[in-house]
C-alpha positions as CSV (number, residue, x, y, z in Angstrom):
1,M,-0.3,-0.4,-0.1
2,I,1.2,3.6,-0.7
3,G,1.5,5.8,1.7
4,Y,-1.7,8.3,1.9
5,G,-1.1,12.0,4.3
6,V,-1.8,15.4,4.2
7,A,0.4,18.2,3.5
8,T,0.2,21.8,4.6
9,S,3.3,24.7,4.4
10,A,4.0,26.9,7.8
11,Y,3.5,30.0,6.4
12,Q,-0.2,29.1,5.5
13,I,-0.7,27.5,8.8
14,E,1.6,28.5,11.3
15,G,1.2,32.5,12.0
16,A,3.2,33.8,15.0
17,V,5.5,35.3,13.3
18,D,6.8,37.3,15.6
19,V,7.1,34.8,18.2
20,D,9.9,33.2,19.8
21,G,12.6,34.7,17.5
22,R,11.3,34.3,14.0
23,G,12.8,37.0,11.6
24,P,10.8,38.8,9.0
25,S,10.3,36.6,5.7
26,T,10.0,37.6,2.3
27,W,6.2,37.0,2.6
28,D,5.5,39.3,5.5
29,E,6.9,41.9,3.7
30,F,5.1,41.3,0.4
31,C,1.9,41.3,1.9
32,T,2.0,45.0,3.4
33,R,2.6,46.1,-0.2
34,A,-1.2,47.7,-1.9
35,G,-3.0,45.3,-3.6
36,A,-0.2,42.2,-3.0
37,I,-2.9,40.0,-1.9
38,V,-6.6,39.7,-3.1
39,D,-8.6,40.5,0.6
40,G,-6.2,42.4,2.1
41,S,-5.4,39.9,4.6
42,D,-1.9,38.7,6.0
43,A,-0.4,35.8,8.1
44,R,0.3,37.3,11.4
45,V,-2.1,34.3,12.7
46,A,-2.8,32.1,10.0
47,C,-4.1,29.1,11.8
48,D,-2.1,29.6,14.4
49,S,-1.0,26.2,14.0
50,Y,2.3,27.5,15.7
51,H,-0.3,27.3,19.3
52,R,-2.7,24.9,18.2
53,F,-0.6,22.0,16.8
54,D,-2.7,19.5,19.3
55,E,-5.9,20.7,17.9
56,D,-3.9,19.9,14.3
57,L,-2.8,16.2,15.7
58,A,-5.6,14.9,16.8
59,L,-7.2,16.0,13.2
60,L,-4.2,13.9,11.4
61,E,-5.1,11.5,14.1
62,G,-8.6,11.1,13.3
63,L,-7.9,10.5,9.4
64,G,-5.7,7.9,10.1
65,V,-2.8,9.3,7.6
66,T,0.5,7.4,7.5
67,A,2.8,10.6,6.9
68,Y,2.5,14.3,8.0
69,R,3.8,16.8,5.1
70,F,5.3,20.0,6.6
71,S,7.8,22.7,6.5
72,V,10.2,24.1,8.4
73,A,10.0,27.6,8.2
74,W,13.4,29.3,7.7
75,P,13.1,32.8,9.4
76,R,12.0,30.7,12.3
77,V,15.2,29.0,13.1
78,Q,17.7,31.0,11.1
79,P,15.7,35.3,11.9
80,T,18.4,36.2,9.5
81,G,18.9,33.5,7.2
82,R,22.2,33.0,8.3
83,G,24.5,31.9,11.8
84,P,23.3,30.1,14.7
85,A,20.2,28.6,14.8
86,N,17.7,30.5,16.8
87,P,16.7,27.4,19.8
88,A,13.6,28.3,20.1
89,G,12.5,28.0,16.0
90,L,14.3,24.4,16.2
91,A,12.8,23.1,19.7
92,Y,9.0,23.9,17.7
93,Y,10.1,21.4,15.4
94,D,11.7,19.2,17.5
95,R,8.4,19.0,19.2
96,M,6.3,18.4,16.3
97,V,8.2,15.5,14.9
98,D,8.1,13.6,18.5
99,R,4.3,14.3,18.6
100,L,3.7,12.9,15.0
101,L,6.1,9.8,15.6
102,D,4.5,8.8,19.3
103,K,1.4,8.7,17.5
104,G,2.6,6.9,14.4
105,I,2.3,9.5,12.1
106,R,5.7,9.7,10.0
107,P,7.4,14.0,9.7
108,F,7.7,14.4,6.3
109,P,9.7,17.6,6.3
110,T,10.1,20.5,3.1
111,L,12.8,22.9,4.4
112,F,11.9,25.8,1.7
113,H,8.2,26.6,1.1
114,W,8.8,29.9,-0.3
115,D,9.5,32.0,3.0
116,L,13.3,33.2,2.6
117,P,14.0,35.3,5.3
118,L,14.2,38.8,4.2
119,A,17.3,39.8,5.1
120,L,18.5,37.2,2.3
121,E,16.7,39.0,-0.3
122,D,17.8,42.2,0.9
123,E,21.2,40.7,0.2
124,G,20.1,39.8,-3.3
125,G,17.6,36.3,-2.4
126,W,17.6,33.8,-4.6
127,P,19.3,35.4,-8.3
128,A,22.3,35.7,-5.7
129,R,24.4,32.6,-5.6
130,D,24.8,33.5,-2.2
131,T,21.9,32.6,-1.2
132,A,21.7,28.6,-2.3
133,L,25.3,28.9,0.1
134,R,23.4,30.1,2.9
135,F,20.5,27.3,2.4
136,V,22.8,24.5,2.5
137,D,24.2,26.3,6.2
138,Y,20.5,26.5,7.2
139,A,19.5,22.6,5.9
140,L,21.7,21.1,7.7
141,L,20.9,22.9,11.3
142,V,17.8,21.4,10.8
143,T,18.6,17.9,9.4
144,G,21.0,17.9,12.0
145,R,18.6,18.1,14.5
146,L,16.0,15.9,13.6
147,G,17.5,14.0,11.2
148,D,18.0,10.8,14.0
149,R,14.2,10.7,13.5
150,V,13.7,11.7,10.4
151,P,15.0,10.0,7.1
152,T,13.3,11.8,4.1
153,W,13.6,15.5,3.3
154,A,12.3,18.0,1.1
155,T,14.9,20.1,-0.1
156,L,12.1,22.5,-1.9
157,N,8.6,23.5,-2.6
158,E,8.0,24.1,-6.1
159,P,10.2,26.4,-7.1
160,W,9.0,27.4,-10.4
161,C,6.8,29.3,-8.4
162,T,9.3,30.9,-6.4
163,A,11.5,32.1,-9.4
164,F,8.9,32.8,-11.9
165,L,5.4,34.3,-10.0
166,G,7.9,35.5,-8.1
167,H,10.8,37.1,-10.3
168,A,8.6,37.2,-14.0
169,A,5.7,37.8,-13.2
170,G,5.9,39.8,-9.9
171,V,2.3,38.0,-8.5
172,F,4.2,36.2,-5.5
173,A,7.1,37.5,-3.0
174,P,9.4,39.0,-3.6
175,G,7.0,40.8,-6.4
176,R,9.8,41.3,-8.9
177,R,9.3,41.4,-13.0
178,E,12.9,40.9,-14.3
179,P,13.0,37.9,-16.4
180,A,16.6,37.7,-16.3
181,A,16.5,37.0,-12.4
182,A,14.0,34.8,-12.7
183,F,16.3,32.2,-14.4
184,D,19.5,33.4,-12.4
185,A,16.8,32.5,-9.6
186,A,15.6,28.9,-11.1
187,H,19.2,28.2,-11.6
188,H,20.2,28.8,-8.1
189,L,17.1,27.2,-6.9
190,L,18.6,23.8,-8.4
191,L,21.7,24.8,-7.4
192,G,20.5,25.2,-3.5
193,H,19.0,21.6,-3.5
194,A,21.8,19.9,-4.9
195,L,24.2,21.3,-2.2
196,A,22.0,20.7,0.3
197,A,21.2,16.8,-0.8
198,A,24.9,16.3,-0.3
199,A,25.4,18.0,2.7
200,I,22.6,15.8,3.9
201,R,23.6,12.9,3.0
202,E,27.0,13.3,4.3
203,Q,26.1,14.4,7.8
204,R,23.2,12.2,7.6
205,P,24.4,8.5,5.9
206,G,20.8,7.0,4.9
207,A,18.7,10.0,4.4
208,E,16.7,10.0,1.2
209,V,16.8,13.6,-0.1
210,G,14.4,15.3,-3.1
211,L,12.4,18.3,-3.9
212,V,9.1,19.1,-5.0
213,L,7.9,20.2,-8.6
214,N,5.0,21.6,-9.8
215,L,5.0,19.4,-12.9
216,T,2.0,19.7,-15.9
217,P,1.0,18.5,-19.1
218,V,1.0,21.5,-21.5
219,R,-1.7,21.2,-24.7
220,R,-2.4,22.8,-27.5
221,E,-5.4,24.3,-28.3
222,P,-7.0,23.8,-31.9
223,D,-5.8,27.9,-32.0
224,G,-2.8,27.8,-30.1
225,D,0.6,28.4,-31.1
226,P,3.3,25.5,-31.0
227,V,5.9,27.5,-30.1
228,A,4.3,28.7,-26.9
229,V,3.1,25.3,-25.8
230,E,6.7,24.3,-25.9
231,A,7.9,27.6,-24.4
232,V,5.1,27.0,-21.5
233,D,6.6,23.1,-21.2
234,A,10.0,24.3,-21.0
235,V,9.6,26.9,-18.4
236,Q,7.3,25.4,-16.3
237,N,8.3,21.3,-16.2
238,R,11.3,20.9,-18.3
239,L,13.8,23.3,-16.4
240,W,13.5,21.3,-13.6
241,V,13.5,17.6,-14.5
242,D,16.3,18.1,-17.5
243,A,18.3,19.6,-15.2
244,L,17.8,16.6,-12.7
245,A,17.8,13.9,-15.7
246,D,20.8,15.3,-18.0
247,G,22.3,18.4,-15.9
248,R,21.3,20.6,-18.8
249,Y,18.6,23.2,-19.8
250,P,16.2,22.9,-22.4
251,A,17.9,24.8,-25.7
252,V,14.6,27.0,-26.0
253,L,15.6,28.7,-22.8
254,P,18.5,31.2,-22.9
255,V,21.2,30.3,-20.3
256,P,21.2,31.2,-16.7
257,G,24.0,34.7,-16.6
258,A,24.8,32.7,-13.3
259,A,25.4,29.6,-14.1
260,R,29.2,28.3,-13.7
261,A,30.3,24.8,-15.4
262,G,29.9,22.1,-13.0
263,D,26.9,23.6,-11.7
264,L,24.3,21.6,-13.7
265,E,26.8,18.5,-13.1
266,L,26.3,18.3,-9.3
267,V,22.1,18.9,-9.9
268,R,22.1,16.0,-12.5
269,G,20.9,12.5,-10.7
270,S,21.0,14.7,-7.0
271,A,17.3,13.6,-6.5
272,D,16.7,10.6,-4.4
273,W,12.8,11.0,-4.9
274,V,10.7,13.7,-6.5
275,G,7.8,15.0,-5.3
276,V,4.8,16.0,-7.9
277,N,2.1,18.7,-7.4
278,Y,-0.4,18.2,-9.0
279,Y,-3.7,20.9,-9.4
280,T,-4.2,20.9,-13.2
281,P,-3.5,20.9,-17.0
282,F,-2.4,24.1,-19.0
283,R,-4.5,24.6,-22.1
284,I,-2.8,26.6,-24.4
285,G,-4.9,28.8,-27.0
286,A,-4.8,31.9,-29.1
287,P,-3.5,35.3,-27.1
288,A,-6.9,36.6,-25.5
289,P,-8.3,38.4,-22.3
290,A,-6.8,37.1,-19.6
291,T,-8.8,34.2,-17.4
292,D,-10.0,33.6,-14.2
293,A,-7.1,30.7,-13.9
294,V,-5.6,32.2,-10.7
295,G,-1.5,31.9,-10.7
296,Q,-1.5,31.2,-14.7
297,D,0.0,34.3,-15.4
298,V,1.7,34.3,-19.0
299,D,3.8,36.7,-17.5
300,A,5.5,33.6,-16.1
301,Y,6.7,32.4,-19.2
302,P,9.3,34.7,-19.9
303,G,10.3,34.8,-23.9
304,A,7.1,32.6,-24.9
305,P,5.0,34.2,-27.8
306,D,1.8,35.7,-27.1
307,F,-0.7,33.1,-25.9
308,S,-3.4,32.1,-23.6
309,F,-4.7,29.7,-20.6
310,A,-8.2,27.6,-21.7
311,P,-8.8,26.1,-19.1
312,R,-12.1,24.0,-19.7
313,P,-15.1,23.3,-17.3
314,P,-15.5,22.1,-14.8
315,L,-13.5,24.6,-12.9
316,T,-12.7,24.7,-9.5
317,S,-13.1,28.3,-7.8
318,M,-9.3,28.7,-9.1
319,G,-10.4,29.1,-12.3
320,W,-8.6,25.5,-12.7
321,E,-9.7,22.6,-14.8
322,V,-10.4,19.5,-13.4
323,D,-9.2,16.8,-15.3
324,A,-7.4,13.7,-13.3
325,S,-6.2,11.9,-16.5
326,G,-3.2,15.4,-16.7
327,L,-1.7,13.2,-13.3
328,E,-1.6,9.8,-14.5
329,E,-0.4,11.9,-17.7
330,V,2.7,13.7,-15.5
331,L,3.2,10.8,-13.2
332,H,4.3,8.2,-16.7
333,E,6.3,10.9,-17.9
334,T,8.2,11.8,-15.1
335,A,9.1,8.8,-14.5
336,R,10.2,7.5,-17.7
337,R,12.0,10.6,-17.2
338,L,13.3,10.1,-14.1
339,P,13.3,6.0,-14.4
340,G,14.3,4.3,-10.9
341,V,13.3,7.9,-9.2
342,P,10.3,7.0,-6.8
343,L,7.7,9.3,-6.8
344,R,5.2,11.1,-4.3
345,V,2.3,12.9,-5.1
346,T,3.3,15.3,-2.7
347,E,0.3,17.9,-3.1
348,N,-3.0,17.4,-4.9
349,G,-6.6,19.0,-4.1
350,A,-8.8,21.6,-5.4
351,A,-10.6,24.8,-3.9
352,F,-14.1,25.1,-4.3
353,R,-17.0,27.4,-2.3
354,D,-17.8,25.9,0.6
355,P,-21.1,27.9,2.4
356,A,-21.1,26.9,6.3
357,G,-22.8,23.1,6.5
358,V,-23.4,22.3,2.8
359,P,-21.2,18.7,2.3
360,D,-18.2,19.4,-0.1
361,E,-18.9,16.9,-3.1
362,D,-16.9,18.6,-5.4
363,R,-14.0,18.2,-3.4
364,I,-14.6,14.3,-2.6
365,G,-15.3,14.1,-6.6
366,Y,-11.6,15.6,-7.3
367,L,-10.0,13.8,-4.7
368,A,-11.7,10.4,-5.6
369,S,-10.8,10.7,-9.5
370,H,-7.7,11.6,-8.6
371,L,-7.1,8.7,-6.5
372,E,-8.4,6.2,-9.1
373,A,-5.4,7.9,-11.5
374,V,-3.1,7.1,-9.1
375,D,-4.4,3.5,-9.1
376,R,-4.0,3.0,-12.5
377,A,-0.8,5.1,-12.5
378,V,0.6,2.4,-10.0
379,A,-1.1,-0.5,-11.7
380,A,0.9,0.5,-15.0
381,G,4.1,-0.1,-12.9
382,V,5.2,3.5,-11.9
383,P,6.9,3.8,-8.7
384,V,4.7,6.3,-6.6
385,H,4.9,5.7,-2.8
386,D,3.0,8.2,-1.3
387,Y,-0.1,10.8,-1.9
388,F,-0.9,13.6,0.3
389,A,-4.0,15.5,-0.5
390,W,-3.6,19.5,-0.1
391,S,-4.3,20.6,2.7
392,L,-5.3,19.3,5.9
393,L,-6.8,23.0,6.7
394,D,-8.3,25.9,5.1
395,N,-5.4,28.2,5.5
396,F,-4.3,31.5,4.1
397,E,-3.6,31.0,0.1
398,W,-0.8,33.5,-0.9
399,A,-1.8,35.9,-2.6
400,Q,-5.4,34.8,-3.2
401,G,-5.6,35.3,1.3
402,W,-8.6,34.0,2.6
403,T,-10.7,33.9,-0.8
404,Q,-9.6,30.0,-1.7
405,T,-10.1,27.3,0.2
406,F,-8.6,23.7,-0.1
407,G,-9.4,22.6,3.2
408,L,-10.6,19.1,4.4
409,V,-11.3,21.0,7.5
410,A,-12.9,24.5,7.5
411,V,-10.9,27.1,9.8
412,E,-13.1,29.6,11.0
413,P,-12.0,33.6,10.9
414,E,-13.1,34.8,14.0
415,T,-12.9,31.7,16.0
416,L,-10.0,29.3,14.8
417,R,-12.2,26.9,15.7
418,R,-11.8,23.4,13.1
419,V,-14.9,22.4,11.6
420,P,-14.1,18.7,9.5
421,K,-15.8,18.9,6.5
422,A,-17.2,16.1,4.4
423,S,-14.6,15.5,2.9
424,Y,-12.6,14.8,5.6
425,G,-14.8,12.1,6.8
426,W,-14.9,10.5,3.0
427,Y,-10.5,10.3,3.0
428,A,-10.5,8.9,6.7
429,D,-12.9,6.4,5.5
430,H,-10.6,5.9,2.2
431,I,-7.3,5.2,4.2
432,A,-8.5,2.9,6.5
433,K,-10.5,0.8,3.7
434,R,-6.9,0.8,1.6
435,R,-5.9,-0.4,5.2
436,L,-8.0,-3.5,5.5
437,L,-7.3,-4.1,1.7
438,S,-3.5,-3.7,2.2
439,P,-1.4,-7.4,2.4
């Protein structure tokens, strides 16, 4: 049986941004900018999971999950992104790991889920090579403390978002619109991953270190430009997978100015496993007015000829097409490009409007169809080891603030009371049935 879990990220649920020595992050600063967050909210409190982890642990127990994917907040461990660890910050995650293990739940941490210490951004951020080196130091602080109990690590979550939504489209922190900087950031994110992975394995022999990519099929509509399809696929998928598989970047993309001889040889083969975050396929059509599909920003694909995204109904409240075949397709393609590398579905879920008291049948249907897609891929020989639903809780959804709800559990904004949805019970039943059927 593959493992079944749920996923969260530190910035989206923890809150407590100025508690116990945590330093400011790029997202803290980004939230202060007028118009940056759709509803003008921020994550200073978020779900207050920093103070309410016992409640969230009880929810994990109720689901019967075998694993919990969470992220470690770099500014909580290293407030300025360099120097010794903040003892209180590391102690929080130390306690979390122990509590999870006490309940028989495997901790599955990600070291970087977008919350870069603001001091490092002020020194150049990910477009600067030094940030990759600082990431290695930070990674060793965390794995040095937790690695005796945690064997499996993700270095990065969705580096495409940091690089291209953050540095080309400017709609995510740090809010820059500099295409050359986006490619430099992408290169240093991959380099930081490779250097950190090697250092972690040296420090903790036997550790399994991978990274998490948001990969998706890129499909051409009848009026779509094939050149645009290739460009979007290159930035979204092949930049990352080609570097891991072959130590090169797609020929259709510019070589990052930051790249040095030998860098990509370090990246090639550096992932012990790869996480696939999948939500929706991309359909590329002729230039047209912008769709309402959140996060599908044409400016995030520097160098692509004019195009539009053309999602087909049914759509989630994010404007994302619901199509489970895309998950099956991307699992097969990733396995083909990275033969022998274990895969994990590290995020998969959907945002829908969830009026109080109304069962979230749309979400249940989404999860059911995508879990069936995973089953088909596994039956065909794709080495999928785990599936993580996104997300345990409704939370601060980045630039969308609190306007989008992905959780299996609702969080009442005023009281922060957790209220399980129908999908929570459905997923718990699914996990229980799979355990009964497992050999």
